[in-house]
Backbone as a chain_set.jsonl record, in Angstrom:
{"seq": "XXXXXXXXXXXXXXXXXXXXXXXXXXXXXXXXXXXXXXXXXXXXXXXXXXXXXXXXXXXXXXXXXXXXXXXXXXXXXXXXXXXX", "coords": {"N": [[5.146, 7.628, 15.357], [6.586, 6.065, 12.634], [5.342, 4.609, 9.672], [6.662, 2.681, 8.083], [8.212, 1.304, 10.265], [6.328, 0.262, 11.764], [5.022, -1.83, 9.695], [5.012, -4.843, 8.273], [8.178, -5.654, 6.064], [7.731, -5.789, 2.559], [7.056, -7.73, -0.44], [6.534, -8.547, -3.943], [5.879, -9.798, -6.616], [4.823, -9.096, -9.894], [3.493, -9.416, -13.182], [6.297, -9.64, -13.901], [7.183, -7.784, -12.653], [9.135, -6.379, -10.095], [7.325, -5.503, -6.717], [8.177, -3.714, -4.308], [8.182, -2.718, -0.527], [10.487, -2.116, 0.465], [12.502, -0.997, -0.784], [11.145, 0.91, -2.117], [9.423, 4.44, -2.76], [7.783, 5.779, -0.326], [4.657, 7.158, -1.2], [2.155, 8.301, -0.317], [-0.224, 7.959, 2.765], [-2.81, 6.352, 3.692], [-5.272, 6.536, 6.312], [-8.132, 4.672, 7.284], [-10.44, 4.317, 9.207], [-9.644, 3.112, 12.987], [-7.386, 2.09, 15.293], [-7.261, -1.128, 15.819], [-9.608, -1.705, 15.139], [-11.901, -3.815, 13.589], [-12.928, -3.046, 11.011], [-10.837, -1.36, 10.006], [-8.8, -0.178, 8.004], [-5.676, 0.595, 6.095], [-3.841, 2.158, 3.566], [-0.818, 2.595, 1.36], [0.502, 4.493, -0.907], [3.334, 4.069, -3.223], [5.892, 4.511, -5.476], [8.067, 2.719, -7.112], [11.881, 2.477, -7.844], [11.903, 2.345, -10.23], [10.066, 4.263, -11.604], [7.632, 2.825, -11.363], [4.22, 2.664, -10.044], [2.685, 1.261, -6.717], [0.005, -0.26, -4.427], [0.023, -0.516, -1.319], [-1.551, -2.389, 0.781], [-3.646, -3.01, 4.2], [-5.382, -4.351, 7.01], [-7.728, -5.144, 9.045], [-9.911, -7.517, 9.95], [-12.277, -7.779, 8.909], [-11.962, -5.549, 6.906], [-11.09, -4.157, 3.74], [-8.613, -5.391, 3.26], [-7.942, -8.069, 4.138], [-5.997, -9.814, 4.196], [-2.384, -8.798, 4.234], [-1.611, -6.678, 1.136], [-0.203, -6.367, -2.235], [-0.918, -4.028, -4.709], [-0.55, -3.321, -8.361], [-0.578, -0.187, -9.711], [-1.703, 1.836, -12.265], [0.162, 4.687, -14.005], [-1.572, 6.584, -14.666], [-3.951, 6.434, -13.304], [-2.914, 7.524, -10.424], [-3.585, 9.905, -9.709], [-6.085, 9.96, -9.386], [-6.536, 8.377, -7.211], [-4.929, 9.109, -4.743], [-7.064, 11.557, -4.439], [-9.401, 10.089, -3.586]], "CA": [[5.641, 6.137, 14.565], [6.564, 5.982, 11.225], [4.666, 3.693, 9.396], [7.666, 1.673, 7.836], [8.458, 0.926, 11.768], [4.713, 0.002, 11.911], [4.26, -2.76, 8.951], [6.19, -6.076, 7.79], [8.238, -5.177, 4.712], [6.928, -6.754, 1.529], [7.336, -8.097, -2.214], [5.35, -9.322, -4.622], [6.037, -10.248, -8.145], [3.509, -9.359, -10.691], [3.74, -9.257, -14.696], [7.4, -9.66, -13.96], [7.975, -6.555, -12.001], [8.999, -6.67, -8.652], [7.275, -4.475, -6.332], [8.697, -4.212, -2.855], [8.265, -1.542, 0.152], [11.488, -1.541, 1.393], [12.945, -0.254, -1.788], [10.106, 1.903, -3.301], [9.629, 5.276, -1.865], [6.038, 5.629, 0.135], [4.007, 9.032, -1.603], [1.022, 9.098, 0.864], [-0.486, 6.662, 3.241], [-3.972, 6.628, 4.18], [-6.024, 5.48, 7.242], [-9.804, 4.205, 7.215], [-10.824, 3.561, 11.119], [-8.899, 3.713, 14.223], [-6.094, 1.177, 15.056], [-8.263, -2.416, 16.367], [-10.993, -1.536, 14.481], [-11.783, -4.697, 12.362], [-13.26, -2.978, 9.733], [-10.178, -0.418, 9.624], [-7.39, -0.506, 6.971], [-4.365, 1.188, 6.056], [-3.407, 2.078, 2.26], [0.287, 3.12, 1.313], [1.216, 4.236, -2.037], [4.566, 3.643, -3.195], [6.175, 4.744, -6.052], [9.489, 2.029, -7.253], [12.838, 3.36, -8.661], [12.108, 2.593, -11.958], [8.562, 4.541, -11.732], [5.978, 2.604, -11.266], [3.482, 2.825, -8.66], [1.664, 0.272, -5.979], [-0.441, 0.174, -3.075], [0.405, -1.645, 0.193], [-3.028, -2.518, 1.965], [-3.325, -3.867, 4.953], [-6.265, -4.271, 7.321], [-8.721, -5.82, 9.745], [-10.359, -9.137, 9.398], [-13.244, -7.279, 8.004], [-11.712, -4.532, 6.048], [-11.054, -4.841, 2.308], [-7.134, -6.121, 3.477], [-7.755, -9.288, 5.412], [-4.511, -9.596, 4.286], [-1.733, -7.332, 3.586], [-1.317, -7.114, 0.18], [0.494, -5.283, -3.232], [-1.84, -3.754, -6.004], [0.315, -2.64, -8.784], [-1.296, 1.033, -9.995], [-1.16, 2.59, -13.737], [0.433, 5.807, -13.889], [-2.32, 7.669, -14.8], [-4.254, 6.552, -11.932], [-2.488, 7.88, -9.285], [-3.722, 11.114, -9.16], [-7.604, 9.628, -9.006], [-6.318, 7.514, -6.002], [-4.63, 10.324, -4.241], [-8.494, 12.153, -4.626], [-10.688, 9.101, -3.258]], "C": [[5.557, 6.351, 13.401], [6.142, 4.514, 10.857], [5.673, 2.545, 8.879], [8.15, 0.945, 9.262], [7.617, -0.177, 12.176], [4.598, -1.778, 10.997], [5.506, -3.529, 8.747], [7.068, -4.923, 6.393], [7.651, -6.536, 3.989], [6.68, -6.558, 0.257], [6.739, -8.793, -2.561], [6.17, -9.069, -6.232], [4.97, -10.167, -8.71], [3.727, -8.904, -11.919], [5.251, -9.038, -14.459], [8.269, -8.52, -13.388], [8.018, -6.907, -10.541], [8.929, -5.222, -7.663], [8.053, -4.773, -4.321], [9.173, -2.671, -1.961], [9.608, -1.114, 0.597], [12.617, -0.912, 0.56], [12.191, 0.91, -2.719], [10.205, 3.063, -2.293], [8.09, 5.722, -1.613], [6.079, 7.478, -0.165], [3.344, 9.571, -0.824], [0.862, 7.614, 1.307], [-2.199, 7.032, 3.673], [-4.935, 5.787, 5.156], [-7.479, 5.811, 7.066], [-9.638, 3.851, 8.537], [-9.745, 4.295, 12.13], [-8.422, 2.14, 14.56], [-7.124, 0.136, 15.835], [-9.445, -2.573, 15.77], [-11.071, -2.482, 13.033], [-12.151, -4.278, 11.002], [-11.933, -1.658, 9.047], [-9.292, -0.673, 8.54], [-6.451, 0.839, 6.36], [-3.974, 1.474, 4.563], [-2.174, 2.856, 2.141], [0.737, 3.26, -0.119], [2.67, 4.747, -2.152], [5.151, 3.921, -4.838], [8.236, 3.507, -6.26], [10.718, 2.983, -7.666], [12.77, 3.043, -10.161], [10.599, 3.37, -12.196], [7.576, 4.236, -11.418], [5.121, 2.579, -9.921], [2.899, 1.816, -8.039], [0.914, 0.639, -4.876], [-0.563, -1.288, -2.806], [-1.06, -1.991, 0.92], [-2.741, -3.534, 2.801], [-4.134, -3.439, 6.204], [-6.582, -5.446, 8.534], [-9.507, -6.697, 9.278], [-12.307, -8.574, 8.57], [-13.633, -6.1, 6.815], [-11.664, -5.322, 4.559], [-9.241, -5.365, 2.166], [-7.592, -6.731, 4.144], [-6.67, -9.88, 5.669], [-3.703, -9.064, 3.742], [-1.486, -7.765, 2.208], [-0.338, -6.07, -1.064], [-0.378, -5.296, -4.33], [-1.016, -2.835, -6.975], [-1.231, -1.275, -9.086], [-0.7, 1.674, -11.194], [-0.95, 4.01, -13.395], [-0.841, 6.513, -13.347], [-3.599, 7.347, -14.295], [-3.998, 6.947, -10.911], [-3.042, 9.033, -8.675], [-5.296, 10.982, -8.277], [-7.359, 9.03, -7.442], [-5.821, 7.934, -4.853], [-5.979, 11.269, -3.722], [-9.778, 11.428, -3.582], [-10.443, 9.098, -1.604]], "O": [[4.518, 6.83, 12.946], [6.451, 3.498, 11.479], [5.44, 1.418, 9.316], [8.495, -0.224, 9.094], [7.953, -1.221, 12.736], [4.165, -2.762, 11.598], [6.662, -3.149, 8.933], [6.684, -3.837, 5.959], [7.303, -7.646, 4.391], [6.204, -5.529, -0.222], [6.262, -9.71, -1.893], [6.896, -8.157, -6.629], [4.04, -10.897, -8.367], [4.248, -7.789, -11.901], [5.557, -7.954, -14.954], [9.474, -8.301, -13.51], [7.175, -7.552, -9.918], [9.727, -4.286, -7.617], [8.251, -5.727, -3.569], [9.997, -1.826, -2.311], [9.859, 0.013, 1.026], [13.569, -0.363, 1.114], [12.59, 1.546, -3.694], [10.822, 2.948, -1.234], [7.313, 5.976, -2.533], [6.765, 8.436, 0.191], [3.442, 10.737, -0.443], [1.315, 6.574, 0.831], [-2.515, 8.193, 3.934], [-5.316, 4.643, 4.91], [-7.946, 6.914, 6.781], [-8.728, 3.119, 8.925], [-9.233, 5.415, 12.141], [-9.027, 1.158, 14.132], [-7.906, 0.736, 16.574], [-10.197, -3.535, 15.923], [-10.629, -2.221, 11.914], [-11.83, -4.907, 9.994], [-12.033, -1.152, 7.929], [-9.214, -1.882, 8.321], [-6.879, 1.992, 6.327], [-3.584, 0.349, 4.248], [-2.225, 3.909, 2.777], [1.318, 2.303, -0.629], [3.16, 5.609, -1.421], [4.482, 3.175, -5.554], [9.254, 3.686, -5.591], [10.515, 4.189, -7.803], [13.505, 3.467, -11.053], [9.974, 2.91, -13.152], [6.624, 4.976, -11.168], [5.653, 2.456, -8.819], [2.359, 1.126, -8.904], [1.083, 1.736, -4.345], [-0.88, -2.362, -3.317], [-1.214, -1.328, 1.946], [-2.044, -4.53, 2.612], [-3.844, -2.332, 6.658], [-5.844, -6.383, 8.838], [-9.818, -6.636, 8.088], [-13.126, -9.18, 7.879], [-14.645, -5.791, 6.187], [-11.991, -6.468, 4.25], [-8.737, -5.652, 1.08], [-7.89, -6.125, 5.173], [-6.265, -10.357, 6.729], [-3.994, -8.677, 2.61], [-1.198, -8.934, 1.953], [0.179, -5.038, -0.637], [-0.647, -6.346, -4.913], [-0.748, -1.696, -6.593], [-2.417, -1.405, -8.784], [0.48, 2.017, -11.263], [-1.715, 4.574, -12.612], [-1.136, 6.882, -12.21], [-4.515, 7.976, -14.824], [-4.923, 6.8, -10.111], [-3.051, 9.242, -7.461], [-5.66, 11.483, -7.213], [-8.155, 9.367, -6.565], [-6.128, 7.302, -3.842], [-5.906, 11.707, -2.574], [-10.723, 11.988, -3.026], [-11.196, 8.458, -0.87]]}, "num_chains": 1, "name": "protein.A"}
């Protein structure tokens, strides 16, 4: 199953910039734990058409992403995020 089929579409404006999972390119997905694990979560790195990066996070009640969220990511931090 493709990630886009499972997750909700999410849009968030941060500092007057719109970050939208529907219009951005999915660069990388990381999954921690297994489906149903309350501490499990997934993070998805996206790039907007304007070249800005953001991370979409979604997880269980005991995870860092108790609620789905979008966080911007500076271009100079992308490689470090991908290697973690």
